[in-house]
Structure formats: C-alpha cells, structure tokens
N, C-alpha and C positions, 0 to 999 in steps of 0.2 A: 504494500500500500504506500502511496506517495502522499506526503503531508506538507502543508505550509503552516508555519507558526510565526505569528507576528509578536514581537516583543517591544514594549514601550522604550523609546530612546535608542541611541546608537551604542551598540555593544562594542567594547574594545576587542582587539585581536586576541588578547588573552582570554576574554570571556568566550568568544566564538570558538577558540581552540578547545574549550571544554566540551564541545559537541562535534567531535571529529567525523561523525557519520552524517552531518548536515552541512550543506552549502549555505552561504549567507550573503546578503546584500542590504544596503540601506535604501529605504523607500519612504519618502515623506516624513523623515524624522523618526522612523521606526526601523528596527532590524527585522528583516524577513529571512527566516531560516526555512530550508526546504530539503527534502530528501526522502529516502526509503525508510519506512518503519516496518519492521518485520512482523510484529504481532502486538497484541494489546499490552502485554507485559513490557515490551520495549517502549511503547507510547507512555505508559504510566511512569516508567523509569526516566524518560526525558522530562516529563512534567515535574517530577520530584527533583531532578537536577536543576531545572529553572528555578524552582522554589528555594532550594538550598543556597543558590547563588544570589537570592534576593531580586530576581528578575520578574517583571510583571508581564505575563502573557496576556495580550490584548485580544488575539483571535487565533483559533486553530481550526484547520479544516482539511479534510481528505480531498485530494485533487485527482486521484486516479485509483482504480481498483487494484 
C-alpha cells in the first residue's frame, strides 16, 4: 500500500532520516512524506515514530492499493 503523510512544518534532514522507508518533500509549509507501507503494523509503527518525535501529523491517506 502506498501512503502520503503530511506533517505540520518543515522537517529537518535529521528528522526525515528517521523515516528511511519514506521519501519527503516540502509543500506549502508542510512536509509531505510518501512511500510503501507494508501492513497495518508498519503504519501504526510510523505513526508512533511521528508521535515520539513530537511531530504533528496533519493528514494521512492511502494513495494506491
């Protein structure tokens, strides 16, 4: 499954490096992260990682099956 995750603000390179499985770019003052998520456990693990780093997820959506 392919996912897009929007995070409030511009994440530093150090922060984006904490998510090696995702690509990232800056869009309208937010960080857009996208990539393959293997299963539900992987998705919850990503969300837990965002939370533990104090990042605010603005939007998350599946973009492909």
